[in-house]
C-alpha positions in Angstrom: 5.1 -8.2 2.0 6.8 -9.1 -1.4 7.2 -6.7 -4.3 6.0 -9.6 -6.6 2.6 -10.1 -4.4 1.5 -6.3 -4.9 -0.6 -5.3 -7.7 -1.1 -1.4 -8.8 -4.2 -0.1 -7.4 -4.3 -2.5 -4.5 -4.9 -1.6 -1.1 -3.0 -2.3 1.6 -2.0 -1.4 5.3 0.8 1.0 6.0 1.2 2.5 9.4 -2.2 0.8 10.7 -4.1 2.5 7.9 -5.2 2.0 4.3 -3.1 2.9 1.5 -2.9 2.5 -2.4 -0.2 0.8 -4.5 0.8 3.2 -7.5 4.2 2.1 -8.6 6.1 -1.2 -7.7 10.0 -1.7 -8.0 10.6 -5.3 -8.0 14.1 -5.0 -8.3 14.8 -2.9 -5.3 11.5 -4.3 -3.2 10.1 -0.8 -2.9 6.9 0.8 -3.7 5.4 4.1 -4.4 2.0 4.3 -2.5 -0.7 6.9 -2.3 -1.5 7.9 1.4 -5.4 9.1 1.3 -4.9 9.8 4.9 -2.0 12.5 4.7 -2.8 13.3 1.0 0.7 12.2 0.0 2.7 10.0 -2.2 5.2 7.8 -0.5 8.4 5.4 -1.3 8.5 2.7 1.0 10.0 -0.6 1.6 7.2 -3.2 0.5 8.4 -4.8 4.2 6.5 -1.8 5.3 3.2 -2.8 3.7 0.9 -5.3 5.0 -1.9 -7.4 3.5 -5.2 -7.1 5.5 -8.5 -8.5 5.0 -10.2 -5.9 6.7 -9.0 -3.1 4.1 -12.2 -1.7 2.5 -11.0 -0.5 -0.7 -13.8 1.6 -1.4 -14.2 3.8 1.3 -10.4 4.3 2.4 -11.1 3.3 5.9 -11.5 -0.2 7.8 -14.8 -1.4 8.4 
């Protein structure tokens, strides 16, 4: 993805599971995400994030 396409609070796919965007660094093309599956915050390249319409935001799982 591109950093300008992301929104704080948005759910996207990271390593085949949904994560939430916490912070966005558009200058360095990085994002801080909340990984609910591993209960951790990670600083990752936005290129590792994927928009996925099957990401169900309310349940933190795919439907």
